PDB file of the backbone (N, CA, C, O) and the ligand in Angstrom, with CONECT records:
HET     ZN  A 101       1
ATOM      1  N   MET A   1      19.864  17.242 -11.766  1.00  0.00           N
ATOM      2  CA  MET A   1      18.879  16.461 -10.996  1.00  0.00           C
ATOM      3  C   MET A   1      18.849  16.918  -9.546  1.00  0.00           C
ATOM      4  O   MET A   1      19.894  17.002  -8.900  1.00  0.00           O
ATOM      5  N   ALA A   2      17.696  17.205  -9.046  1.00  0.00           N
ATOM      6  CA  ALA A   2      17.557  17.567  -7.634  1.00  0.00           C
ATOM      7  C   ALA A   2      17.706  16.316  -6.780  1.00  0.00           C
ATOM      8  O   ALA A   2      17.347  15.211  -7.188  1.00  0.00           O
ATOM      9  N   LYS A   3      18.235  16.519  -5.604  1.00  0.00           N
ATOM     10  CA  LYS A   3      18.332  15.381  -4.674  1.00  0.00           C
ATOM     11  C   LYS A   3      16.944  15.024  -4.149  1.00  0.00           C
ATOM     12  O   LYS A   3      16.095  15.901  -3.991  1.00  0.00           O
ATOM     13  N   PRO A   4      16.713  13.754  -3.882  1.00  0.00           N
ATOM     14  CA  PRO A   4      15.422  13.381  -3.300  1.00  0.00           C
ATOM     15  C   PRO A   4      15.243  14.039  -1.937  1.00  0.00           C
ATOM     16  O   PRO A   4      16.161  14.049  -1.117  1.00  0.00           O
ATOM     17  N   ASN A   5      14.092  14.568  -1.710  1.00  0.00           N
ATOM     18  CA  ASN A   5      13.780  15.199  -0.435  1.00  0.00           C
ATOM     19  C   ASN A   5      13.489  14.115   0.601  1.00  0.00           C
ATOM     20  O   ASN A   5      12.805  13.133   0.310  1.00  0.00           O
ATOM     21  N   LYS A   6      14.006  14.298   1.796  1.00  0.00           N
ATOM     22  CA  LYS A   6      13.772  13.300   2.857  1.00  0.00           C
ATOM     23  C   LYS A   6      12.295  13.130   3.188  1.00  0.00           C
ATOM     24  O   LYS A   6      11.853  12.046   3.569  1.00  0.00           O
ATOM     25  N   LYS A   7      11.548  14.197   3.040  1.00  0.00           N
ATOM     26  CA  LYS A   7      10.116  14.125   3.337  1.00  0.00           C
ATOM     27  C   LYS A   7       9.336  13.494   2.187  1.00  0.00           C
ATOM     28  O   LYS A   7       8.130  13.275   2.296  1.00  0.00           O
ATOM     29  N   GLY A   8      10.013  13.210   1.108  1.00  0.00           N
ATOM     30  CA  GLY A   8       9.335  12.615  -0.031  1.00  0.00           C
ATOM     31  C   GLY A   8       8.832  13.688  -0.966  1.00  0.00           C
ATOM     32  O   GLY A   8       8.925  14.882  -0.682  1.00  0.00           O
ATOM     33  N   PRO A   9       8.296  13.240  -2.089  1.00  0.00           N
ATOM     34  CA  PRO A   9       7.850  14.199  -3.089  1.00  0.00           C
ATOM     35  C   PRO A   9       6.695  15.044  -2.576  1.00  0.00           C
ATOM     36  O   PRO A   9       5.860  14.566  -1.808  1.00  0.00           O
ATOM     37  N   THR A  10       6.650  16.275  -2.993  1.00  0.00           N
ATOM     38  CA  THR A  10       5.578  17.165  -2.550  1.00  0.00           C
ATOM     39  C   THR A  10       4.570  17.432  -3.662  1.00  0.00           C
ATOM     40  O   THR A  10       3.488  17.969  -3.424  1.00  0.00           O
ATOM     41  N   LYS A  11       4.938  17.056  -4.857  1.00  0.00           N
ATOM     42  CA  LYS A  11       4.016  17.270  -5.971  1.00  0.00           C
ATOM     43  C   LYS A  11       2.886  16.244  -5.884  1.00  0.00           C
ATOM     44  O   LYS A  11       3.125  15.041  -5.775  1.00  0.00           O
ATOM     45  N   THR A  12       1.667  16.740  -5.934  1.00  0.00           N
ATOM     46  CA  THR A  12       0.521  15.843  -5.833  1.00  0.00           C
ATOM     47  C   THR A  12      -0.110  15.667  -7.203  1.00  0.00           C
ATOM     48  O   THR A  12      -0.338  16.635  -7.928  1.00  0.00           O
ATOM     49  N   VAL A  13      -0.384  14.432  -7.541  1.00  0.00           N
ATOM     50  CA  VAL A  13      -1.104  14.149  -8.782  1.00  0.00           C
ATOM     51  C   VAL A  13      -2.443  13.505  -8.425  1.00  0.00           C
ATOM     52  O   VAL A  13      -2.607  12.917  -7.356  1.00  0.00           O
ATOM     53  N   ASP A  14      -3.382  13.633  -9.342  1.00  0.00           N
ATOM     54  CA  ASP A  14      -4.683  12.996  -9.171  1.00  0.00           C
ATOM     55  C   ASP A  14      -4.718  11.746 -10.033  1.00  0.00           C
ATOM     56  O   ASP A  14      -4.337  11.769 -11.203  1.00  0.00           O
ATOM     57  N   ILE A  15      -5.179  10.659  -9.441  1.00  0.00           N
ATOM     58  CA  ILE A  15      -5.244   9.378 -10.143  1.00  0.00           C
ATOM     59  C   ILE A  15      -6.710   9.027 -10.366  1.00  0.00           C
ATOM     60  O   ILE A  15      -7.523   9.074  -9.443  1.00  0.00           O
ATOM     61  N   PHE A  16      -7.028   8.678 -11.597  1.00  0.00           N
ATOM     62  CA  PHE A  16      -8.411   8.439 -11.990  1.00  0.00           C
ATOM     63  C   PHE A  16      -8.583   7.034 -12.543  1.00  0.00           C
ATOM     64  O   PHE A  16      -7.643   6.442 -13.074  1.00  0.00           O
ATOM     65  N   CYS A  17      -9.789   6.512 -12.414  1.00  0.00           N
ATOM     66  CA  CYS A  17     -10.171   5.267 -13.066  1.00  0.00           C
ATOM     67  C   CYS A  17     -10.226   5.495 -14.576  1.00  0.00           C
ATOM     68  O   CYS A  17     -10.871   6.434 -15.042  1.00  0.00           O
ATOM     69  N   ALA A  18      -9.553   4.641 -15.334  1.00  0.00           N
ATOM     70  CA  ALA A  18      -9.521   4.811 -16.788  1.00  0.00           C
ATOM     71  C   ALA A  18     -10.877   4.494 -17.418  1.00  0.00           C
ATOM     72  O   ALA A  18     -11.186   4.963 -18.514  1.00  0.00           O
ATOM     73  N   LYS A  19     -11.666   3.710 -16.728  1.00  0.00           N
ATOM     74  CA  LYS A  19     -12.934   3.254 -17.307  1.00  0.00           C
ATOM     75  C   LYS A  19     -14.033   4.304 -17.155  1.00  0.00           C
ATOM     76  O   LYS A  19     -14.747   4.602 -18.113  1.00  0.00           O
ATOM     77  N   CYS A  20     -14.169   4.868 -15.945  1.00  0.00           N
ATOM     78  CA  CYS A  20     -15.303   5.773 -15.692  1.00  0.00           C
ATOM     79  C   CYS A  20     -14.874   7.179 -15.304  1.00  0.00           C
ATOM     80  O   CYS A  20     -15.721   8.043 -15.079  1.00  0.00           O
ATOM     81  N   LYS A  21     -13.555   7.422 -15.222  1.00  0.00           N
ATOM     82  CA  LYS A  21     -12.996   8.758 -14.928  1.00  0.00           C
ATOM     83  C   LYS A  21     -13.218   9.220 -13.484  1.00  0.00           C
ATOM     84  O   LYS A  21     -13.027  10.394 -13.165  1.00  0.00           O
ATOM     85  N   LYS A  22     -13.609   8.314 -12.640  1.00  0.00           N
ATOM     86  CA  LYS A  22     -13.780   8.645 -11.221  1.00  0.00           C
ATOM     87  C   LYS A  22     -12.402   8.810 -10.574  1.00  0.00           C
ATOM     88  O   LYS A  22     -11.489   8.023 -10.827  1.00  0.00           O
ATOM     89  N   GLN A  23     -12.264   9.839  -9.739  1.00  0.00           N
ATOM     90  CA  GLN A  23     -10.983  10.009  -9.045  1.00  0.00           C
ATOM     91  C   GLN A  23     -10.827   8.965  -7.949  1.00  0.00           C
ATOM     92  O   GLN A  23     -11.762   8.684  -7.200  1.00  0.00           O
ATOM     93  N   LEU A  24      -9.636   8.402  -7.869  1.00  0.00           N
ATOM     94  CA  LEU A  24      -9.359   7.332  -6.910  1.00  0.00           C
ATOM     95  C   LEU A  24      -8.454   7.799  -5.778  1.00  0.00           C
ATOM     96  O   LEU A  24      -8.732   7.547  -4.605  1.00  0.00           O
ATOM     97  N   PHE A  25      -7.376   8.478  -6.133  1.00  0.00           N
ATOM     98  CA  PHE A  25      -6.398   8.934  -5.140  1.00  0.00           C
ATOM     99  C   PHE A  25      -5.907  10.333  -5.474  1.00  0.00           C
ATOM    100  O   PHE A  25      -5.930  10.777  -6.622  1.00  0.00           O
ATOM    101  N   LYS A  26      -5.462  11.004  -4.426  1.00  0.00           N
ATOM    102  CA  LYS A  26      -4.476  12.058  -4.583  1.00  0.00           C
ATOM    103  C   LYS A  26      -3.173  11.462  -4.071  1.00  0.00           C
ATOM    104  O   LYS A  26      -3.135  10.871  -2.992  1.00  0.00           O
ATOM    105  N   TYR A  27      -2.117  11.616  -4.839  1.00  0.00           N
ATOM    106  CA  TYR A  27      -0.892  10.876  -4.562  1.00  0.00           C
ATOM    107  C   TYR A  27       0.320  11.776  -4.721  1.00  0.00           C
ATOM    108  O   TYR A  27       0.431  12.541  -5.679  1.00  0.00           O
ATOM    109  N   ARG A  28       1.223  11.665  -3.760  1.00  0.00           N
ATOM    110  CA  ARG A  28       2.467  12.430  -3.855  1.00  0.00           C
ATOM    111  C   ARG A  28       3.464  11.612  -4.670  1.00  0.00           C
ATOM    112  O   ARG A  28       4.145  10.731  -4.145  1.00  0.00           O
ATOM    113  N   LYS A  29       3.532  11.913  -5.925  1.00  0.00           N
ATOM    114  CA  LYS A  29       4.315  11.109  -6.857  1.00  0.00           C
ATOM    115  C   LYS A  29       5.736  11.646  -6.950  1.00  0.00           C
ATOM    116  O   LYS A  29       5.956  12.853  -7.040  1.00  0.00           O
ATOM    117  N   GLY A  30       6.681  10.739  -6.925  1.00  0.00           N
ATOM    118  CA  GLY A  30       8.068  11.124  -7.112  1.00  0.00           C
ATOM    119  C   GLY A  30       8.508  10.876  -8.539  1.00  0.00           C
ATOM    120  O   GLY A  30       8.085   9.908  -9.170  1.00  0.00           O
ATOM    121  N   GLY A  31       9.343  11.737  -9.034  1.00  0.00           N
ATOM    122  CA  GLY A  31       9.922  11.525 -10.354  1.00  0.00           C
ATOM    123  C   GLY A  31       8.928  11.729 -11.475  1.00  0.00           C
ATOM    124  O   GLY A  31       7.788  12.148 -11.276  1.00  0.00           O
ATOM    125  N   LYS A  32       9.409  11.415 -12.653  1.00  0.00           N
ATOM    126  CA  LYS A  32       8.586  11.578 -13.842  1.00  0.00           C
ATOM    127  C   LYS A  32       8.279  10.211 -14.420  1.00  0.00           C
ATOM    128  O   LYS A  32       8.779   9.188 -13.951  1.00  0.00           O
ATOM    129  N   GLY A  33       7.464  10.214 -15.426  1.00  0.00           N
ATOM    130  CA  GLY A  33       7.169   8.971 -16.103  1.00  0.00           C
ATOM    131  C   GLY A  33       5.873   8.347 -15.629  1.00  0.00           C
ATOM    132  O   GLY A  33       5.160   8.912 -14.800  1.00  0.00           O
ATOM    133  N   ALA A  34       5.583   7.194 -16.156  1.00  0.00           N
ATOM    134  CA  ALA A  34       4.304   6.546 -15.909  1.00  0.00           C
ATOM    135  C   ALA A  34       4.186   6.116 -14.450  1.00  0.00           C
ATOM    136  O   ALA A  34       5.176   5.807 -13.787  1.00  0.00           O
ATOM    137  N   LEU A  35       2.971   6.107 -13.985  1.00  0.00           N
ATOM    138  CA  LEU A  35       2.696   5.632 -12.636  1.00  0.00           C
ATOM    139  C   LEU A  35       2.595   4.111 -12.677  1.00  0.00           C
ATOM    140  O   LEU A  35       1.702   3.557 -13.318  1.00  0.00           O
ATOM    141  N   VAL A  36       3.507   3.450 -11.997  1.00  0.00           N
ATOM    142  CA  VAL A  36       3.520   1.988 -11.989  1.00  0.00           C
ATOM    143  C   VAL A  36       3.040   1.470 -10.642  1.00  0.00           C
ATOM    144  O   VAL A  36       2.336   0.464 -10.552  1.00  0.00           O
ATOM    145  N   LYS A  37       3.442   2.188  -9.600  1.00  0.00           N
ATOM    146  CA  LYS A  37       3.074   1.764  -8.250  1.00  0.00           C
ATOM    147  C   LYS A  37       2.801   2.977  -7.389  1.00  0.00           C
ATOM    148  O   LYS A  37       3.280   4.081  -7.650  1.00  0.00           O
ATOM    149  N   CYS A  38       2.011   2.734  -6.349  1.00  0.00           N
ATOM    150  CA  CYS A  38       1.695   3.782  -5.378  1.00  0.00           C
ATOM    151  C   CYS A  38       2.086   3.278  -4.009  1.00  0.00           C
ATOM    152  O   CYS A  38       1.604   2.233  -3.574  1.00  0.00           O
ATOM    153  N   PHE A  39       2.953   4.002  -3.321  1.00  0.00           N
ATOM    154  CA  PHE A  39       3.191   3.666  -1.926  1.00  0.00           C
ATOM    155  C   PHE A  39       2.033   4.204  -1.095  1.00  0.00           C
ATOM    156  O   PHE A  39       1.628   5.356  -1.247  1.00  0.00           O
ATOM    157  N   LYS A  40       1.503   3.351  -0.211  1.00  0.00           N
ATOM    158  CA  LYS A  40       0.326   3.765   0.564  1.00  0.00           C
ATOM    159  C   LYS A  40       0.610   5.007   1.394  1.00  0.00           C
ATOM    160  O   LYS A  40      -0.259   5.863   1.563  1.00  0.00           O
ATOM    161  N   GLU A  41       1.833   5.103   1.913  1.00  0.00           N
ATOM    162  CA  GLU A  41       2.158   6.253   2.768  1.00  0.00           C
ATOM    163  C   GLU A  41       2.181   7.566   1.983  1.00  0.00           C
ATOM    164  O   GLU A  41       2.167   8.643   2.579  1.00  0.00           O
ATOM    165  N   ARG A  42       2.218   7.483   0.672  1.00  0.00           N
ATOM    166  CA  ARG A  42       2.244   8.712  -0.135  1.00  0.00           C
ATOM    167  C   ARG A  42       0.867   9.090  -0.675  1.00  0.00           C
ATOM    168  O   ARG A  42       0.716  10.123  -1.327  1.00  0.00           O
ATOM    169  N   ILE A  43      -0.133   8.258  -0.405  1.00  0.00           N
ATOM    170  CA  ILE A  43      -1.478   8.602  -0.856  1.00  0.00           C
ATOM    171  C   ILE A  43      -2.030   9.635   0.127  1.00  0.00           C
ATOM    172  O   ILE A  43      -2.230   9.333   1.304  1.00  0.00           O
ATOM    173  N   SER A  44      -2.272  10.842  -0.354  1.00  0.00           N
ATOM    174  CA  SER A  44      -2.722  11.892   0.561  1.00  0.00           C
ATOM    175  C   SER A  44      -4.234  11.869   0.741  1.00  0.00           C
ATOM    176  O   SER A  44      -4.735  12.192   1.818  1.00  0.00           O
ATOM    177  N   VAL A  45      -4.957  11.494  -0.297  1.00  0.00           N
ATOM    178  CA  VAL A  45      -6.409  11.338  -0.184  1.00  0.00           C
ATOM    179  C   VAL A  45      -6.778  10.039  -0.878  1.00  0.00           C
ATOM    180  O   VAL A  45      -6.440   9.826  -2.043  1.00  0.00           O
ATOM    181  N   ASP A  46      -7.475   9.170  -0.152  1.00  0.00           N
ATOM    182  CA  ASP A  46      -7.918   7.893  -0.714  1.00  0.00           C
ATOM    183  C   ASP A  46      -9.431   7.949  -0.870  1.00  0.00           C
ATOM    184  O   ASP A  46     -10.157   8.016   0.122  1.00  0.00           O
ATOM    185  N   LEU A  47      -9.906   7.923  -2.103  1.00  0.00           N
ATOM    186  CA  LEU A  47     -11.341   8.062  -2.368  1.00  0.00           C
ATOM    187  C   LEU A  47     -12.018   6.713  -2.621  1.00  0.00           C
ATOM    188  O   LEU A  47     -13.205   6.655  -2.940  1.00  0.00           O
ATOM    189  N   THR A  48     -11.246   5.625  -2.474  1.00  0.00           N
ATOM    190  CA  THR A  48     -11.841   4.311  -2.701  1.00  0.00           C
ATOM    191  C   THR A  48     -12.528   3.820  -1.427  1.00  0.00           C
ATOM    192  O   THR A  48     -12.232   4.286  -0.327  1.00  0.00           O
ATOM    193  N   GLU A  49     -13.439   2.881  -1.596  1.00  0.00           N
ATOM    194  CA  GLU A  49     -14.144   2.275  -0.459  1.00  0.00           C
ATOM    195  C   GLU A  49     -13.659   0.855  -0.232  1.00  0.00           C
ATOM    196  O   GLU A  49     -13.470   0.429   0.907  1.00  0.00           O
ATOM    197  N   VAL A  50     -13.461   0.131  -1.307  1.00  0.00           N
ATOM    198  CA  VAL A  50     -12.890  -1.209  -1.251  1.00  0.00           C
ATOM    199  C   VAL A  50     -11.483  -1.100  -1.816  1.00  0.00           C
ATOM    200  O   VAL A  50     -11.267  -0.465  -2.848  1.00  0.00           O
ATOM    201  N   VAL A  51     -10.535  -1.719  -1.139  1.00  0.00           N
ATOM    202  CA  VAL A  51      -9.142  -1.553  -1.528  1.00  0.00           C
ATOM    203  C   VAL A  51      -8.920  -1.961  -2.992  1.00  0.00           C
ATOM    204  O   VAL A  51      -9.407  -3.003  -3.430  1.00  0.00           O
ATOM    205  N   CYS A  52      -8.196  -1.146  -3.730  1.00  0.00           N
ATOM    206  CA  CYS A  52      -7.833  -1.383  -5.134  1.00  0.00           C
ATOM    207  C   CYS A  52      -9.021  -1.453  -6.082  1.00  0.00           C
ATOM    208  O   CYS A  52      -8.886  -1.948  -7.201  1.00  0.00           O
ATOM    209  N   THR A  53     -10.173  -0.970  -5.659  1.00  0.00           N
ATOM    210  CA  THR A  53     -11.375  -1.089  -6.482  1.00  0.00           C
ATOM    211  C   THR A  53     -12.011   0.281  -6.677  1.00  0.00           C
ATOM    212  O   THR A  53     -12.164   1.044  -5.724  1.00  0.00           O
ATOM    213  N   CYS A  54     -12.376   0.582  -7.902  1.00  0.00           N
ATOM    214  CA  CYS A  54     -13.042   1.853  -8.187  1.00  0.00           C
ATOM    215  C   CYS A  54     -14.395   1.880  -7.481  1.00  0.00           C
ATOM    216  O   CYS A  54     -15.179   0.942  -7.623  1.00  0.00           O
ATOM    217  N   PRO A  55     -14.684   2.947  -6.717  1.00  0.00           N
ATOM    218  CA  PRO A  55     -15.962   3.005  -5.983  1.00  0.00           C
ATOM    219  C   PRO A  55     -17.155   3.245  -6.904  1.00  0.00           C
ATOM    220  O   PRO A  55     -18.302   3.064  -6.497  1.00  0.00           O
ATOM    221  N   ASN A  56     -16.889   3.644  -8.123  1.00  0.00           N
ATOM    222  CA  ASN A  56     -17.972   3.966  -9.049  1.00  0.00           C
ATOM    223  C   ASN A  56     -18.336   2.781  -9.944  1.00  0.00           C
ATOM    224  O   ASN A  56     -19.505   2.408 -10.041  1.00  0.00           O
ATOM    225  N   CYS A  57     -17.320   2.185 -10.602  1.00  0.00           N
ATOM    226  CA  CYS A  57     -17.614   1.112 -11.571  1.00  0.00           C
ATOM    227  C   CYS A  57     -17.093  -0.249 -11.116  1.00  0.00           C
ATOM    228  O   CYS A  57     -17.226  -1.235 -11.840  1.00  0.00           O
ATOM    229  N   GLN A  58     -16.496  -0.311  -9.913  1.00  0.00           N
ATOM    230  CA  GLN A  58     -16.018  -1.570  -9.336  1.00  0.00           C
ATOM    231  C   GLN A  58     -14.885  -2.222 -10.121  1.00  0.00           C
ATOM    232  O   GLN A  58     -14.600  -3.403  -9.926  1.00  0.00           O
ATOM    233  N   ALA A  59     -14.246  -1.481 -10.991  1.00  0.00           N
ATOM    234  CA  ALA A  59     -13.083  -2.025 -11.680  1.00  0.00           C
ATOM    235  C   ALA A  59     -11.929  -2.165 -10.685  1.00  0.00           C
ATOM    236  O   ALA A  59     -11.673  -1.259  -9.890  1.00  0.00           O
ATOM    237  N   VAL A  60     -11.247  -3.287 -10.733  1.00  0.00           N
ATOM    238  CA  VAL A  60     -10.053  -3.484  -9.920  1.00  0.00           C
ATOM    239  C   VAL A  60      -8.881  -2.869 -10.671  1.00  0.00           C
ATOM    240  O   VAL A  60      -8.577  -3.264 -11.797  1.00  0.00           O
ATOM    241  N   PHE A  61      -8.229  -1.904 -10.043  1.00  0.00           N
ATOM    242  CA  PHE A  61      -7.210  -1.150 -10.777  1.00  0.00           C
ATOM    243  C   PHE A  61      -5.803  -1.388 -10.265  1.00  0.00           C
ATOM    244  O   PHE A  61      -4.848  -0.878 -10.851  1.00  0.00           O
ATOM    245  N   ALA A  62      -5.647  -2.143  -9.196  1.00  0.00           N
ATOM    246  CA  ALA A  62      -4.310  -2.345  -8.634  1.00  0.00           C
ATOM    247  C   ALA A  62      -4.293  -3.597  -7.779  1.00  0.00           C
ATOM    248  O   ALA A  62      -5.334  -4.165  -7.448  1.00  0.00           O
ATOM    249  N   ARG A  63      -3.084  -4.014  -7.430  1.00  0.00           N
ATOM    250  CA  ARG A  63      -2.904  -5.141  -6.501  1.00  0.00           C
ATOM    251  C   ARG A  63      -2.073  -4.652  -5.331  1.00  0.00           C
ATOM    252  O   ARG A  63      -1.151  -3.854  -5.498  1.00  0.00           O
ATOM    253  N   GLU A  64      -2.406  -5.137  -4.148  1.00  0.00           N
ATOM    254  CA  GLU A  64      -1.592  -4.801  -2.982  1.00  0.00           C
ATOM    255  C   GLU A  64      -0.318  -5.619  -3.003  1.00  0.00           C
ATOM    256  O   GLU A  64      -0.333  -6.800  -3.351  1.00  0.00           O
ATOM    257  N   MET A  65       0.779  -4.992  -2.630  1.00  0.00           N
ATOM    258  CA  MET A  65       2.044  -5.708  -2.575  1.00  0.00           C
ATOM    259  C   MET A  65       2.992  -4.966  -1.649  1.00  0.00           C
ATOM    260  O   MET A  65       2.707  -3.851  -1.212  1.00  0.00           O
ATOM    261  N   LEU A  66       4.103  -5.588  -1.358  1.00  0.00           N
ATOM    262  CA  LEU A  66       5.154  -4.937  -0.599  1.00  0.00           C
ATOM    263  C   LEU A  66       6.308  -4.635  -1.541  1.00  0.00           C
ATOM    264  O   LEU A  66       6.758  -5.500  -2.293  1.00  0.00           O
ATOM    265  N   ILE A  67       6.776  -3.403  -1.488  1.00  0.00           N
ATOM    266  CA  ILE A  67       7.961  -3.024  -2.251  1.00  0.00           C
ATOM    267  C   ILE A  67       9.041  -2.674  -1.248  1.00  0.00           C
ATOM    268  O   ILE A  67       8.946  -1.663  -0.553  1.00  0.00           O
ATOM    269  N   ARG A  68      10.062  -3.505  -1.171  1.00  0.00           N
ATOM    270  CA  ARG A  68      11.119  -3.378  -0.158  1.00  0.00           C
ATOM    271  C   ARG A  68      10.523  -3.189   1.235  1.00  0.00           C
ATOM    272  O   ARG A  68      10.975  -2.344   2.008  1.00  0.00           O
ATOM    273  N   GLY A  69       9.511  -3.981   1.540  1.00  0.00           N
ATOM    274  CA  GLY A  69       8.917  -3.957   2.864  1.00  0.00           C
ATOM    275  C   GLY A  69       7.905  -2.854   3.092  1.00  0.00           C
ATOM    276  O   GLY A  69       7.348  -2.741   4.184  1.00  0.00           O
ATOM    277  N   THR A  70       7.657  -2.036   2.072  1.00  0.00           N
ATOM    278  CA  THR A  70       6.720  -0.928   2.215  1.00  0.00           C
ATOM    279  C   THR A  70       5.410  -1.265   1.514  1.00  0.00           C
ATOM    280  O   THR A  70       5.416  -1.632   0.339  1.00  0.00           O
ATOM    281  N   PRO A  71       4.285  -1.145   2.222  1.00  0.00           N
ATOM    282  CA  PRO A  71       3.005  -1.457   1.580  1.00  0.00           C
ATOM    283  C   PRO A  71       2.737  -0.526   0.409  1.00  0.00           C
ATOM    284  O   PRO A  71       2.895   0.691   0.511  1.00  0.00           O
ATOM    285  N   ALA A  72       2.332  -1.115  -0.696  1.00  0.00           N
ATOM    286  CA  ALA A  72       2.129  -0.328  -1.915  1.00  0.00           C
ATOM    287  C   ALA A  72       1.049  -0.983  -2.759  1.00  0.00           C
ATOM    288  O   ALA A  72       0.660  -2.129  -2.537  1.00  0.00           O
ATOM    289  N   PHE A  73       0.582  -0.223  -3.727  1.00  0.00           N
ATOM    290  CA  PHE A  73      -0.308  -0.756  -4.742  1.00  0.00           C
ATOM    291  C   PHE A  73       0.455  -0.809  -6.056  1.00  0.00           C
ATOM    292  O   PHE A  73       1.090   0.166  -6.459  1.00  0.00           O
ATOM    293  N   LYS A  74       0.389  -1.938  -6.708  1.00  0.00           N
ATOM    294  CA  LYS A  74       0.945  -2.023  -8.061  1.00  0.00           C
ATOM    295  C   LYS A  74      -0.218  -1.802  -9.023  1.00  0.00           C
ATOM    296  O   LYS A  74      -1.176  -2.575  -9.040  1.00  0.00           O
ATOM    297  N   MET A  75      -0.125  -0.752  -9.814  1.00  0.00           N
ATOM    298  CA  MET A  75      -1.222  -0.396 -10.691  1.00  0.00           C
ATOM    299  C   MET A  75      -1.282  -1.381 -11.864  1.00  0.00           C
ATOM    300  O   MET A  75      -0.253  -1.793 -12.398  1.00  0.00           O
ATOM    301  N   ILE A  76      -2.479  -1.740 -12.242  1.00  0.00           N
ATOM    302  CA  ILE A  76      -2.664  -2.617 -13.390  1.00  0.00           C
ATOM    303  C   ILE A  76      -2.672  -1.743 -14.633  1.00  0.00           C
ATOM    304  O   ILE A  76      -3.408  -0.759 -14.711  1.00  0.00           O
ATOM    305  N   GLY A  77      -1.846  -2.113 -15.602  1.00  0.00           N
ATOM    306  CA  GLY A  77      -1.680  -1.283 -16.796  1.00  0.00           C
ATOM    307  C   GLY A  77      -2.988  -0.969 -17.481  1.00  0.00           C
ATOM    308  O   GLY A  77      -3.805  -1.855 -17.733  1.00  0.00           O
ATOM    309  N   GLY A  78      -3.177   0.299 -17.779  1.00  0.00           N
ATOM    310  CA  GLY A  78      -4.349   0.729 -18.528  1.00  0.00           C
ATOM    311  C   GLY A  78      -5.592   0.962 -17.693  1.00  0.00           C
ATOM    312  O   GLY A  78      -6.617   1.397 -18.218  1.00  0.00           O
ATOM    313  N   LYS A  79      -5.517   0.674 -16.381  1.00  0.00           N
ATOM    314  CA  LYS A  79      -6.725   0.810 -15.535  1.00  0.00           C
ATOM    315  C   LYS A  79      -6.849   2.196 -14.921  1.00  0.00           C
ATOM    316  O   LYS A  79      -7.928   2.596 -14.484  1.00  0.00           O
ATOM    317  N   VAL A  80      -5.751   2.918 -14.892  1.00  0.00           N
ATOM    318  CA  VAL A  80      -5.793   4.248 -14.282  1.00  0.00           C
ATOM    319  C   VAL A  80      -5.091   5.247 -15.205  1.00  0.00           C
ATOM    320  O   VAL A  80      -4.300   4.867 -16.069  1.00  0.00           O
ATOM    321  N   PHE A  81      -5.394   6.514 -15.005  1.00  0.00           N
ATOM    322  CA  PHE A  81      -4.595   7.563 -15.631  1.00  0.00           C
ATOM    323  C   PHE A  81      -4.349   8.672 -14.618  1.00  0.00           C
ATOM    324  O   PHE A  81      -5.067   8.814 -13.628  1.00  0.00           O
ATOM    325  N   VAL A  82      -3.324   9.440 -14.897  1.00  0.00           N
ATOM    326  CA  VAL A  82      -2.840  10.450 -13.955  1.00  0.00           C
ATOM    327  C   VAL A  82      -2.973  11.811 -14.602  1.00  0.00           C
ATOM    328  O   VAL A  82      -2.693  11.982 -15.788  1.00  0.00           O
ATOM    329  N   LYS A  83      -3.405  12.781 -13.806  1.00  0.00           N
ATOM    330  CA  LYS A  83      -3.454  14.160 -14.289  1.00  0.00           C
ATOM    331  C   LYS A  83      -2.597  15.025 -13.395  1.00  0.00           C
ATOM    332  O   LYS A  83      -2.493  16.231 -13.619  1.00  0.00           O
TER     333      LYS A  83
HETATM  334 ZN    ZN A 101     -14.294   3.341 -12.391  1.00  0.00          ZN2+
END
Protein backbone atom coordinates (compact mmCIF):
# COMPACT_ATOMS: atom_id res chain seq x y z
CA MET A 1 0.00 0.00 0.00
CA ALA A 2 1.33 3.42 -0.92
CA LYS A 3 1.29 6.05 1.76
CA PRO A 4 -1.30 8.78 1.35
CA ASN A 5 0.17 11.79 -0.38
CA LYS A 6 0.03 15.01 1.63
CA LYS A 7 -1.27 16.85 -1.40
CA GLY A 8 -4.09 14.37 -1.70
CA PRO A 9 -4.94 12.02 -4.50
CA THR A 10 -3.87 13.04 -7.98
CA LYS A 11 -5.97 10.61 -9.93
CA THR A 12 -8.95 12.40 -11.41
CA VAL A 13 -12.23 10.66 -12.09
CA ASP A 14 -15.26 11.97 -13.94
CA ILE A 15 -18.59 11.84 -12.13
CA PHE A 16 -21.77 11.64 -14.16
CA CYS A 17 -25.50 11.85 -13.53
CA ALA A 18 -26.87 8.30 -13.60
CA LYS A 19 -30.15 9.48 -15.09
CA CYS A 20 -29.05 11.57 -18.09
CA LYS A 21 -25.26 10.87 -18.28
CA LYS A 22 -24.39 14.54 -17.93
CA GLN A 23 -20.98 15.14 -16.37
CA LEU A 24 -21.20 16.75 -12.95
CA PHE A 25 -17.67 16.87 -11.52
CA LYS A 26 -14.09 16.14 -12.13
CA TYR A 27 -12.90 14.82 -8.80
CA ARG A 28 -9.59 13.83 -7.30
CA LYS A 29 -10.63 10.55 -5.79
CA GLY A 30 -8.58 8.75 -3.20
CA GLY A 31 -8.46 5.01 -2.89
CA LYS A 32 -10.50 2.43 -4.66
CA GLY A 33 -14.07 1.36 -4.42
CA ALA A 34 -17.40 3.07 -4.78
CA LEU A 35 -17.74 6.80 -4.57
CA VAL A 36 -19.68 7.55 -1.40
CA LYS A 37 -18.69 11.12 -0.72
CA CYS A 38 -16.91 13.99 -2.40
CA PHE A 39 -14.84 16.48 -0.49
CA LYS A 40 -15.45 19.90 -2.02
CA GLU A 41 -11.76 20.77 -1.89
CA ARG A 42 -11.02 17.78 -4.13
CA ILE A 43 -13.49 18.71 -6.85
CA SER A 44 -11.26 20.04 -9.62
CA VAL A 45 -14.05 20.99 -12.02
CA ASP A 46 -17.62 21.63 -10.90
CA LEU A 47 -20.07 21.55 -13.81
CA THR A 48 -23.22 21.98 -11.73
CA GLU A 49 -25.17 25.24 -11.49
CA VAL A 50 -27.30 24.49 -8.45
CA VAL A 51 -25.52 22.73 -5.63
CA CYS A 52 -26.01 18.92 -5.63
CA THR A 53 -28.33 19.15 -8.64
CA CYS A 54 -27.78 17.90 -12.17
CA PRO A 55 -27.77 20.94 -14.51
CA ASN A 56 -29.37 18.90 -17.27
CA CYS A 57 -32.20 16.88 -15.67
CA GLN A 58 -32.40 18.59 -12.24
CA ALA A 59 -31.95 15.33 -10.39
CA VAL A 60 -30.62 15.84 -6.87
CA PHE A 61 -27.63 13.56 -6.62
CA ALA A 62 -26.03 14.44 -3.28
CA ARG A 63 -26.47 16.15 0.07
CA GLU A 64 -24.14 18.71 1.56
CA MET A 65 -22.57 17.69 4.83
CA LEU A 66 -19.49 18.05 6.96
CA ILE A 67 -17.12 15.13 7.30
CA ARG A 68 -14.79 15.74 10.24
CA GLY A 69 -15.32 19.45 9.75
CA THR A 70 -14.61 19.37 6.02
CA PRO A 71 -17.35 20.42 3.60
CA ALA A 72 -18.35 17.49 1.44
CA PHE A 73 -21.12 16.04 -0.64
CA LYS A 74 -22.59 12.71 0.35
CA MET A 75 -23.63 11.03 -2.87
CA ILE A 76 -27.10 9.52 -3.01
CA GLY A 77 -26.85 5.86 -3.97
CA GLY A 78 -27.56 5.14 -7.60
CA LYS A 79 -27.72 8.81 -8.66
CA VAL A 80 -24.21 9.07 -10.02
CA PHE A 81 -21.62 6.89 -11.70
CA VAL A 82 -17.88 7.26 -12.01
CA LYS A 83 -15.65 6.70 -15.01
ZN1 LIG B 1 -29.00 14.45 -15.00
